[in-house]
C-alpha positions in Angstrom: -25.8 -0.7 -55.5 -22.9 -3.2 -55.4 -19.5 -2.0 -54.0 -16.4 -2.1 -56.6 -15.0 -4.5 -54.3 -18.2 -7.2 -54.8 -18.2 -5.8 -58.6 -14.8 -6.6 -59.3 -14.8 -10.1 -57.3 -18.4 -11.1 -58.9 -16.8 -10.0 -62.5 -13.3 -11.7 -61.9 -15.3 -15.0 -60.7 -17.7 -14.9 -63.9 -14.7 -14.4 -66.1 -12.6 -17.2 -64.4 -15.4 -19.9 -64.4 -16.2 -18.8 -68.1 -12.8 -19.3 -69.3 -12.4 -22.5 -67.3 -15.8 -24.0 -68.7 -14.5 -23.1 -72.1 -11.4 -24.6 -71.5 -12.5 -27.6 -70.0 -14.5 -28.3 -72.9 -12.3 -27.6 -75.8 -9.5 -29.8 -73.7 -11.8 -32.5 -72.8 -13.2 -32.6 -76.4 -9.4 -32.9 -77.7 -8.2 -35.3 -75.4 -11.5 -37.6 -76.1 -10.9 -37.3 -79.9 -7.4 -38.4 -79.3 -8.1 -41.3 -77.3 -10.9 -42.2 -79.9 -8.0 -42.1 -82.8 -5.7 -44.1 -80.7 -8.1 -46.7 -80.1 -9.2 -46.6 -84.1 -5.4 -47.1 -84.8 -4.9 -49.9 -82.7 -7.8 -51.5 -84.5 -6.5 -51.0 -88.0 -3.4 -52.2 -86.7 -5.1 -55.7 -85.7 -6.9 -55.4 -88.8 -3.6 -55.3 -90.7 -2.3 -58.4 -88.8 -5.5 -60.1 -89.8 -5.3 -59.5 -93.3 -1.8 -60.6 -93.7 -2.7 -63.8 -91.8 -5.6 -64.2 -94.3 -3.1 -63.9 -97.3 -1.4 -67.0 -96.4 -4.3 -69.3 -95.2 -6.8 -68.3 -97.8 -7.1 -71.8 -99.1 -7.8 -73.1 -95.8 -9.4 -70.2 -93.2 -9.6 -72.6 -90.6 -6.0 -72.3 -89.9 -6.3 -68.5 -89.5 -6.7 -68.7 -85.7 -3.1 -70.2 -85.5 -1.8 -67.1 -87.3 -3.2 -64.6 -85.0 -1.7 -64.7 -81.9 -3.7 -63.2 -79.1 -5.3 -65.1 -76.1 -8.0 -62.5 -76.1 -9.3 -64.1 -79.4 -9.7 -67.5 -77.6 -11.6 -66.3 -74.6 -15.2 -66.3 -75.2 -16.7 -62.7 -75.1 -13.6 -61.3 -74.2 -14.7 -58.1 -75.8 -11.8 -58.6 -78.6 -13.1 -60.1 -81.9 -12.4 -60.7 -85.3 -14.3 -62.3 -88.4 -13.7 -63.2 -92.2 -16.4 -63.7 -94.7 -15.4 -65.7 -97.7 -16.3 -64.9 -101.2 -19.1 -67.6 -101.3 -20.7 -66.1 -98.2 -19.1 -68.6 -95.4 -18.1 -66.8 -92.2 -15.3 -67.7 -90.1 -14.9 -66.0 -86.6 -12.5 -65.8 -83.5 -13.5 -68.3 -80.7 -14.0 -65.2 -78.5 -17.1 -64.6 -80.7 -18.7 -68.2 -79.4 -21.6 -68.6 -81.7 -22.4 -65.0 -82.6 -21.4 -63.2 -85.8 -20.7 -59.1 -86.3 -22.8 -57.2 -88.5 -21.3 -56.3 -91.5 -21.8 -52.5 -92.8 -24.2 -52.4 -96.1 -22.8 -52.6 -99.1 -19.5 -54.2 -98.0 -17.3 -51.1 -98.6 -13.6 -51.6 -99.9 -12.2 -48.6 -97.6 -11.5 -49.2 -94.1 -14.8 -48.6 -92.6 -15.5 -47.8 -88.6 -18.5 -48.2 -86.6 -19.8 -48.3 -83.0 -22.4 -51.6 -82.8 -23.5 -54.0 -80.4 -21.0 -56.7 -79.8 -21.8 -60.4 -79.3 -22.5 -60.1 -75.5 -24.7 -57.2 -76.1 -21.9 -54.6 -75.0 -21.2 -51.5 -77.1 -18.1 -52.3 -79.3 -16.1 -50.3 -82.2 -15.8 -52.3 -85.4 -13.3 -51.9 -88.3 -14.8 -53.5 -91.6 -13.0 -53.6 -95.0 -13.6 -56.1 -98.3 -10.1 -57.3 -99.3 -9.1 -58.6 -102.8 -6.5 -61.0 -102.5 -3.5 -61.5 -105.3 -5.8 -64.5 -106.9 -8.6 -62.0 -107.3 -10.9 -63.5 -104.5 -12.8 -60.8 -102.4 -12.8 -61.4 -98.4 -14.9 -59.2 -95.9 -12.4 -58.7 -92.9 -13.8 -57.3 -89.3 -11.9 -56.6 -86.3 -13.7 -55.3 -83.4 -13.2 -54.4 -79.7 -15.3 -53.5 -76.5 -15.7 -49.7 -75.9 -15.8 -50.7 -72.0 -11.9 -50.0 -71.9 -12.3 -46.5 -74.0 -15.2 -45.5 -71.6 -13.4 -46.3 -68.6 -10.1 -44.2 -70.0 -12.5 -41.4 -70.8 -14.1 -41.5 -67.4 -10.6 -41.2 -65.7 -9.7 -38.2 -68.0 -12.9 -36.8 -66.8 -12.2 -37.0 -63.2 -8.5 -36.1 -63.7 -9.6 -32.9 -65.7 -12.4 -31.9 -63.2 -10.0 -32.1 -60.3 -7.4 -30.1 -62.2 -10.0 -27.3 -63.3 -11.4 -27.1 -59.7 -7.8 -26.4 -58.3 -7.3 -23.9 -61.3 -10.6 -22.3 -60.4 -9.7 -22.0 -56.8 -6.4 -20.5 -58.1 -8.0 -18.3 -60.5 -10.6 -17.2 -57.4 -7.8 -16.7 -55.1 -6.1 -14.5 -58.1 -9.0 -12.5 -58.5 -9.4 -11.6 -54.8 -5.9 -10.8 -54.7 -5.8 -8.8 -57.8 -9.1 -7.0 -56.4 -7.7 -6.2 -53.0 -4.2 -5.0 -54.7 -6.3 -2.8 -57.1 -8.6 -1.3 -54.5 -5.7 -0.8 -51.7 -5.3 2.8 -52.9 -9.0 3.4 -52.6 -9.0 1.9 -49.1 -6.1 4.1 -48.4 -7.5 7.2 -49.6 -10.8 6.5 -47.5 -8.5 6.3 -44.1 -6.3 9.0 -45.1 -9.4 11.3 -45.6 -10.7 10.7 -41.9 -6.8 11.1 -40.6 -6.3 14.3 -42.7 -9.7 15.9 -41.4 -8.7 15.4 -37.7 -5.2 16.7 -38.4 -6.4 19.4 -40.6 -4.0 18.2 -43.3 -4.4 17.9 -47.1 -3.8 14.6 -49.0 -0.5 14.3 -51.0 -1.0 13.4 -54.4 2.3 11.5 -54.8 1.0 8.6 -52.4 -1.7 7.5 -55.0 -1.8 6.1 -58.5 -1.9 8.2 -61.2 -5.6 7.2 -62.2 -6.6 8.2 -58.5 -4.5 11.7 -58.2 -7.4 14.0 -59.9 -9.7 12.7 -57.3 -7.3 13.2 -54.4 -6.9 16.9 -55.8 -10.8 17.0 -55.8 -10.9 15.9 -52.2 -8.1 18.3 -51.0 -10.4 21.3 -52.6 -13.4 19.9 -50.9 -12.1 19.1 -47.5 -10.7 22.7 -47.6 -14.0 24.0 -48.5 -15.8 22.1 -46.1 -13.4 23.5 -43.0 -13.9 26.8 -44.1 -17.7 26.3 -44.4 -18.0 24.7 -41.2 -15.5 27.3 -39.2 -17.6 30.3 -40.8 -20.9 28.8 -39.7 -19.2 28.0 -36.1 -17.9 31.5 -36.0 -21.6 32.8 -37.2 -23.3 31.0 -34.4 -20.7 32.1 -31.7 -21.3 35.7 -33.2 -24.8 35.3 -33.0 -24.9 34.3 -29.8 -22.3 36.8 -28.3 -25.0 39.4 -30.1 -28.1 38.2 -28.4 -26.5 38.2 -24.9 -26.2 41.9 -24.5 -29.9 42.4 -25.5 -31.2 39.8 -23.2 -29.1 40.8 -20.4 -30.3 44.5 -20.8 -34.0 42.8 -20.9 -33.7 40.9 -17.9 -32.0 44.0 -15.6 -34.9 46.2 -16.8 -37.4 43.2 -15.6 -35.4 43.3 -12.4 -35.9 46.8 -11.9 -39.7 46.4 -12.6 -39.8 44.0 -10.1 -37.9 46.0 -7.3 -41.0 48.6 -8.0 -43.5 45.9 -6.8 -44.5 45.1 -10.7 -45.4 41.4 -11.2 -42.8 40.4 -13.8 -42.9 36.6 -13.4 -44.8 35.7 -16.5 -42.0 38.1 -18.3 -38.6 36.7 -16.6 -40.5 32.7 -17.5 -41.0 34.4 -21.1 -37.4 35.6 -21.3 -36.1 32.5 -20.1 -37.9 30.4 -22.2 -36.6 32.9 -24.9 -32.9 32.2 -24.0 -33.6 28.2 -23.8 -34.9 28.1 -27.6 -31.8 30.2 -28.7 -29.6 28.4 -26.8 -31.4 25.2 -28.4 -31.3 26.7 -32.0 -27.6 27.6 -31.5 -26.9 24.3 -30.3 -28.3 22.5 -33.3 -26.6 24.9 -35.7 -22.9 24.1 -34.1 -23.9 20.3 -34.1 -25.1 20.2 -37.5 -21.5 21.8 -38.8 -19.7 19.5 -36.4 -21.3 15.8 -35.9 -22.3 16.0 -39.5 -18.8 16.3 -41.1 -16.2 16.1 -38.3 -14.2 12.9 -37.5 -12.9 14.4 -34.3 -12.0 12.6 -31.1 -12.5 14.5 -27.4 -10.9 12.9 -24.1 -14.2 12.3 -22.3 -12.0 11.6 -19.0 -11.1 15.3 -18.7 -14.6 16.2 -19.0 -15.9 14.1 -16.6 -13.1 15.1 -14.4 -14.0 18.8 -14.6 -17.9 18.4 -14.4 -17.0 16.2 -11.1 -14.8 19.0 -9.5 -17.7 21.7 -10.5 -21.0 19.8 -9.5 -19.2 18.3 -6.4 -18.7 22.1 -5.3 -22.4 22.9 -6.2 -23.7 20.0 -4.4 -21.8 20.4 -1.2 -23.5 23.8 -0.8 -27.0 21.9 -1.0 -25.9 19.1 1.2 -26.1 16.9 -1.7 -23.3 14.4 -3.0 -21.9 13.7 -6.3 -20.0 10.4 -7.4 -18.5 9.7 -10.9 -16.9 6.9 -12.6 -15.0 7.0 -15.6 -12.5 4.5 -17.3 -9.2 6.1 -17.9 -8.3 7.3 -21.5 -11.7 7.0 -22.8 -12.3 9.1 -25.8 -15.6 9.7 -27.9 -16.2 11.0 -31.6 -17.8 14.0 -30.5 -17.0 17.7 -30.5 -16.1 18.4 -26.7 -18.4 21.6 -26.5 -21.2 19.5 -27.7 -20.5 16.4 -25.5 -20.1 18.8 -22.5 -23.4 20.8 -22.9 -24.9 17.6 -23.1 -23.5 16.0 -19.9 -24.1 19.7 -17.8 -27.7 19.9 -18.8 -28.4 16.6 -17.7 -26.4 16.7 -14.6 -27.8 20.0 -13.8 -31.3 18.4 -13.9 -30.2 15.7 -11.7 -28.8 18.1 -9.1 -31.9 19.8 -9.2 -34.4 16.8 -8.6 -32.6 14.6 -6.4 -32.8 14.1 -3.0 -29.1 13.9 -1.8 -27.1 11.9 -4.3 -26.3 11.6 -8.0 -24.0 9.4 -10.0 -22.2 9.5 -13.3 -20.6 6.4 -15.0 -18.6 6.5 -18.1 -17.3 3.4 -19.8 -16.9 1.3 -23.3 -19.7 -0.7 -24.4 -20.8 -2.4 -27.3 -18.2 -1.0 -29.6 -18.9 2.4 -28.3 -19.2 4.5 -25.0 -22.0 4.2 -22.6 -22.8 7.4 -20.0 -25.1 6.5 -17.2 -26.5 9.7 -15.2 -28.6 8.4 -12.3 -30.2 10.6 -9.2 -32.1 9.4 -6.1 -34.9 11.7 -6.9 -38.8 11.2 -7.6 -38.0 10.0 -11.4 -40.3 10.0 -13.8 -43.8 8.4 -13.4 -43.9 5.0 -15.8 -45.3 5.7 -19.3 -44.4 9.6 -19.1 -41.2 9.0 -20.8 -42.1 10.0 -24.1 -43.5 13.1 -22.7 -40.5 14.2 -20.8 -38.5 13.9 -24.2 -40.8 16.1 -26.3 -39.6 19.5 -26.7 -40.0 21.7 -23.6 -42.1 19.1 -21.6 -42.1 19.6 -18.2 -44.0 17.3 -16.0 -43.4 19.1 -12.7 -43.3 23.1 -12.7 -42.5 23.1 -9.0 -38.8 23.5 -10.0 -37.6 26.5 -11.9 -36.5 25.8 -15.7 -37.9 25.7 -19.4 -37.6 22.1 -20.0 -35.6 22.3 -22.9 -32.3 21.4 -21.2 -33.0 17.5 -22.1 -34.4 18.8 -25.5 -31.1 20.4 -26.4 -29.2 17.3 -25.3 -31.1 14.9 -27.6 -30.5 17.3 -30.4 -27.0 17.4 -30.1 -26.7 13.7 -29.6 -29.0 12.9 -32.7 -26.2 14.9 -35.0 -23.6 12.1 -33.9 -25.8 9.2 -34.3 -26.1 8.6 -30.2 -29.1 7.4 -28.3 -30.5 8.6 -25.5 -33.0 6.7 -23.0 -34.9 7.5 -19.8 -35.1 4.7 -17.2 -35.9 3.9 -13.5 -32.2 3.7 -11.8 -31.7 0.3 -10.5 -29.1 1.7 -8.1 -30.5 5.1 -6.5 -34.2 4.6 -7.3 -34.8 7.7 -9.3 -34.1 8.7 -12.8 -31.6 7.0 -15.2 -30.3 8.9 -18.3 -28.5 6.4 -20.5 -26.4 7.7 -23.4 -24.7 5.6 -26.1 -22.4 7.0 -28.4 -21.1 4.9 -31.3 -17.4 4.3 -31.8 -17.9 5.2 -35.7 -19.3 8.3 -36.5 -22.9 7.8 -37.7 -24.7 11.2 -38.3 -28.2 11.9 -38.3 -29.7 15.4 -39.7 -31.4 17.1 -36.6 -35.0 18.2 -36.7 -36.4 21.4 -37.3 -36.5 23.4 -34.1 -39.9 23.4 -32.6 -41.9 26.9 -33.2 
């Protein structure tokens, strides 16, 4: 569906074009009619001059040329002509007619008659004819004609001028439509920005900051924001309460299994099953938390602080095993993810890297393509080529020689998907082992999390 801005622009443009076309047609028709009327009035004036001259030379029409003073009448095919038809049918013409004659209208009307006909040189001309009766009672046919070339040229010039003027008016109309659309939609743009800002700051919108037409929508948004905050807060509390409630029973079960193992009972399968239950619960709780934060919150987390904390924690853990942790993070780097979510992702991935590396792991975070890229590498055995997809499956474990449930990577993927982020498994170009590359977009793009695996 078209946006309001595009609809307003298209509607304004079509309205402006329709108005301009109708205006241009009406104005051009009016101007051309006025030009033709002026042309006909000039012909009528010359016709009157010829009639006056005829009234004084009726006895000798050959002297008529001396009475009509216009050089154009003496130049052959000049485009300006006159013709007199005597009562006995004899025709007298201007020198400009050369040896041609004008066709008179049928019936020889006694009223002034205007026509467009072909001239002596084959060009279109405009002719005025009237049968005149002099004082002596003699009837004469009087014709005056002029080429339409000048009229056509004037019309073309008028059309070009009007076209240029209306193109300019059209551009001004489009600019006006764009300015008007921008001005009208500005409150909606402001509302969109303020909604994101108020969500982050946990504040309501101020109705007085918007036009009265938008005020009811602002009130509804305030109510919706408050309701969403309450829903999200309640869901996160329930997830936290559920996690806390499950910790005690699983801790009791783990202690009981430890006691049985101390009595030489084989509890390895049971402990592994309990570990898997804990991991699945952790994954489900992480999904629940992400669904109620990534899908709705426009929050920001200072990634630099999180990386600094992980550097201290994993450096201490790595030194106990004689390993090295190297980190590099751009200063003041922030991302659109909940702090708990991104730290759980990085923690799981660093834990895997430390578990599988030989002597060194590396974490790099930097701005990249309108977002943030996090790269975690190790010098371990990596993943055999072609088995990356298997490793990304829920609980997928390509090597069971190390302890674990195989759900750490799946939990990280679930959390990242809730924010529209991506995770790829590659071969590390720097350390030779596994490289986990994460891209978190700068603009929030949420993806509904998938259902947990049974």
